[in-house]
N, C-alpha and C positions, 0 to 999 in steps of 0.2 A: 283622635291619635294621629300626629303627623311621618306625612313615611320620608324618607331622606331620598330624594328624588331632582333630577335634571331636564329640563324641558327648554330646548334654542325658539329664540320665537322669529328670528330674520338671520338673516347671511348673505354678506357681501364679497366672493370670491370665497377663501379658505374663514374669514374672519364669520364670528357669529356673537349675537346678543342672546342671551340666555338668564334662567333663571335658576337655579339650586336651594329646596327646600328643606327645611330642616328644624330639629327640636326647637333652635332658639330664635328663627325668625328667617325671611327668605335673605336671596345673595344676589343681585342685578352683577349682572358677567357680559363684557370682561369687567374684572373686580381687579383692584388693589388691596392689599391685607398690609394697615399700619403694623410697625414689630414691636410685641410688646414683650419683648426676650423673658423677663424675669417678672412677670405680672403688672407691667407697668410699661406704658408707652410713653418714652423720657421727655421730660419735662411738659406733659399734655394730660389734663385732666380727664377721664373718659368723657365726660360730656361736651369736651372742648375734639377729643377725637369724634365723637359722634357730630358734631357739629361741621368737621368738612369734608361728611358727605360718606365716613366708610361704615360700612354695615358689617363686616367683621375684622378680627386684630389678630395675630399669632404669639403665641408660647412658643415657651421652649420647654422641653421633657431634660433635658442635661443641667441648665441652670437650674430651671424649681426644684429639682429630685434632689440637687446639693441645698438651697436656701429657697423656701424655711423648709423643704422637703417636701412632698406630696402625699404624705398621709398625713400632714399638717395642714394643707390644701382641703383633702379631704374632708376633713375634722366642720372645717367653715363652710363646709357645703359644696364646694370645687371651685374653683378660677373665678367662672362669673360671679358669683355674690362676695370672695374673698378679693376679687379688686373691682369689683360695682360696673361690671359688664355684663348687661344682662342677654346683650344679642351673639353672634355664632362665633364661636373658638376654631381657631384648625391649633394642635402645636406638632409641630416639627419635633422628631423620634430624640434628637440628640445625633445623631449618628454624623454629621457635618462637624459639629462642634469636638466630637471625641479621636474622630479624625485628624483634626489640626494639632492635636497634645503631642504628634511627633514624639517624643521623647519620653511621657507620659503612660502611655498607653499598649495594650499587645492585642492584635486581633487574631481568632482561632476563628474554629466553626460553629463553638458555642454561642463565640458574642466579642465582647471588650474589655477587657479589665483596663482600667483607667486612674489614676491621682487626680483630684480634685486641683485646680488653678491654685482654688482658694487655700487650701489648709494640708493640701500632699495627701490627705487619706483615701485609702483603698476601695474601688467600686467594682463592679462586675454590672454590665448591659448586654441583657441577651434580648431579641427581640420578643418572647414574652414578657419580660420585667419593662423595656420599652413601652408594649402596649397597656402594661397591668400600671403603671405611671401615668400614663394619658388619661386611664379611666378613674382612677384617683383623683385627675385635674378636672372630670366630666367636661373632656374635649369634646367639641360637638362634631371634628373632622380629627381623626386619630391616623398618622403617619405612620406607614411600618418603616424599620430598623434598617438601615440600608449603611451598606460601604462607600462612602464619597470618594468615587476614583481619583488620585491626585493625576496633576497636568505637569510636564507628560510623562503616557505614558507609553507601553509598547501595546501592539494588539494582544500579545499573550498576555501580558498583567493584569489590563482593562479588562479582559475576556475571564478572567479566574476572579474577578476581583468583582462584575457583575454576576458569573455564576453562585456566588457566595452570598448576594444582595438578592437572589432569584430566591433560593434555600431560606433565607432568613424573612423572605415575605410570606412565603406560605407558610411556615411557624409564627407568624405574626397575624396572617389570618386567622388560623385555626384558635391564637387566642382568644383574638380580639368577642366581645358578648355585645351581639348585635340586641338594638336597641330602637324604639321609634324614632326618626329624626335624628339619628348619630352615621357617622358614615367612615371608611376604612378607606386610604387612599395605598395604592400601590407604588412604587418610583421606580423609572423606567433607569438605568444606568447603562455602561460602553464606553464611554469614554468619546470621542470624536470618529467614532470607526463603527457608518452605518448599518453595518451587518449584525455586529453586536446587540447596536440599539435596536434592530426588529426582531432580534433574539429576545431579545427581552422587554419590549412589546408581547410577543407569543404568549410567552413564558406567565407574565400576568395577567393576560387576558385568559388564557386558564384556568389560571386562578383565582377568579374573579373580584374585584373592586370597586367601588362604589366613584370613583374617578382615578384617575393616573396623574402621577407627576415627571416632570422631567430633572430628574439630579445631576448632578454633578458637571454643571454648565457655569459659566460666570468664573473661570477660577484659575484665570488667565490664557485663556485661549483668543479672544481677540472676539468685535462682534462679527466679522464674517465668519469667521468661522463655527463662530454661535448657531449663525444665521442657518447657513451651509447643515447644520446637525438637524438645529429643527427640520427644514425643508426636508429629510431623511428618515426624521421619526413622525413627526406628527400625522402623516396623512397614515401610518399604521394604524395609530391608537384609535380605541373605539368610537367612534362618535357620537356614541347615547349619551356619553360618561363627561365628564369636566375635562379639563388639563389644567393643569399647574404647571408654570415653570417657577422653579423655585430659587430665591432668590437674585432674582435681575428683579429693575437692575436701572440703567438712566433712561429718561421719560425716551429717547430717539431705539434704546431696545423695546422697550413698551411698546412704541406702537410699532417696530417691524414685527415685533413677535405676534401681536394681534393679528395684524395681516399673516399670521403664517399659520390661526387658528387654534391660538393661546388665550383662555379662558380666566386664569388665576395667575395674582403674581402676588410677592411680598419683596421683600429688599430693605438694609437700615441704612440707603443713603439719606433719601429726604430728612430723618431726625439725625443723621448724624451730621449730615453737611448743615442744619441748621443751627447745632450748638458748635458748630465748626467756623458760621462767618459766610454759608454759601448759603444762596438762594437759588432757586428754579423759576422760572419764569418762561413766558411767549416769546419772548425776543431772547432766550438762549441763558446762559448762567450768570450770577454775580457773586461777584466775592466782596461781602459790604466792610472787608477790611480795607480794602482799598479808597488810597487819598481823592480818589476822582469822585468817592458820594459823599467828600464832608460836608458839602454844601450844595446837595443836591436837592431841591424839592418836591424833585419827583414821587411819586407813590412806586413801589418796588414793580407792581403788575396792572398796569391800570386799568384791565382789564377782571383783577381779581375781588372777591366780595372778601376775604380774611381780613380778622382785625390788624394784620400788621400794614396790608396795603389801604386800608381804610379809615385807619388812624392815621397815620405815621410816616413821615418822609425818611429818602433811602439818609436821609443825613445824619436822622436821630439815627438808625438803624445802628448808622453805621460808628454814631457814637457808642451806643448801649454794648456794640461787637470788639471795639477800642478800648471802652473801659472796663469790659469782663462784668459786664451786668447781667445777672440771668435772667433779666425780661429778653433781653439780645435774644437768647436761645428759645426761651419758651414764642416768639412772637417768630423769628425763623422757621422752628419747625414746625407750628399752626402755617404758615402759609407754603410749609413746601409739602406736607399731606394734605391741605384745602385743593392746589396745583396739580397734583397726584389726583387726587379724588376727581376735581374738571376736565381733564383729560380721559381717564376712562368716559365718567359720563359723554363727553364729546364724541371719542368713538365710538359707543355704544348709538348713538345718534347718527353718526356720519352711515355706521355699518346697516341702519335699522331703514338710513336713506337711500340705499345703496351708493353713499357717497363718496366710499371710503377711499379711492383714487386722490379725488380731490383735494380730500382732507390732510390727506400724507403729503402729499403737494405742500401744500398750506404751512405744514408743521415747518418744514423742512425748510420752507421758506424765510419762516418766523426766526428758526434759529439759528438758522447761517447756515446749513449743514452744507461740506463739503466733505464729499467721498460719506465716512462714518465719524468726521471730526466735528461737533457743536463750536459756534461761536460762542465764546469766554472770556471774560475777565481774570480768569482765575490767578493768573501769575501777580505776586507782590508788585 
C-alpha cells in the first residue's frame, strides 16, 4: 500500500532535490507539470508527453466539470484512464479560472456562483464541491478551493480574500476523502504582503496538508516582486512537505524559484508558445515566424534531443509556422516541453552536486539575461 510522502535527498542553499511518492508513481523534484487543462496536453499524445521526461501533468476542475463533466469522467474510471495517462495527475481546483470570469461570477462565504464561458449555464462551486469533483476525476493531488487575490489589491482587500481562502481550505480538508497515495495541497494567499503570506502559511500548517502551494503570483506583479514575495513566504512553509508555485512560468522564473526552495511548477507557457511559433532554447527564446529563420539549416537547439531539434531545421519549422501547418505546433510544443524537462533535470543535477550557483550563472549567460530581461527575437 503506497503512502503519499515526500523526502528530500539533497540541498544547495534553499534549493532541494526530492521525491514525492504517490498512488500513481513517483515524482522527482524540482518538477515541471505539463498542463493538460481539459484532459489533454494540447498538440501532444500522452506517450509523447512522457517521452519529454514529464512524470506528472495538471488537469483543471473548472474546465472538466463543464465539459465533459466530472461524473462522466468518473464513469470511465477517472481521468487517468479517460485520457490514457497512468502517471500522477494534479488538478487545479478551478479557483483561478472562476476568479478570471469577472462579470460572470459572484463570490460569497459559501463559494462561487458563476456562468459557464461555454454556454452561459449557471453553476456553483463550493470548497466541498471542488473536492468532490476532483475525487470523481481521481486526482492524485487535489487542490483546495481558494480565491485568487487580484493584483493590484490593497492590504485590506488582500487580507479579506486570504482569510476567506483559509476558511475554504479548512472546509476542503474536511471534505477530502483520505486514500493511500493521494494528497491534498493547501494554497498560500496574501497578495504581495509578507505579513499576510506568513499568516496564510501558519493557518494552513495548523490545518495540515500533504503539500503547500503558493498561489496568487504571476498575475502582473513582475518577476522582482514575485521573487521578493517568495523570499518572504517560502522559509515559513513546512520544510517536510513539497512546495508548489502555481502558474509559473518562464525558464528564468523557474530557475530563480528553485533557488528559493520551490519544488513544483506548472504553466501553459511552453505549450501555448509552441502553438504560437515560439521556442525556448538554451540561448534564448526564438520566434519561428521571423524571416531570419527562413534559410537557417541549424536546429532549434543543438543540445536538445527532441524530434524538432533532432530531425528538422529552423527553416523547416519556420515554413510550418508560416504555412499554419498543425505539425509546426506539434513539434514546437514537444520541443518546449522537452526543454522545460531538461531544465528541471539540470537543476536537480546541479543542486545534488552543490553547483547550483555556477549553473545559474551559466544559464543566465546562455539566455543573455540582463537584469530580468531575456534575450529574444520575439519582435517581428
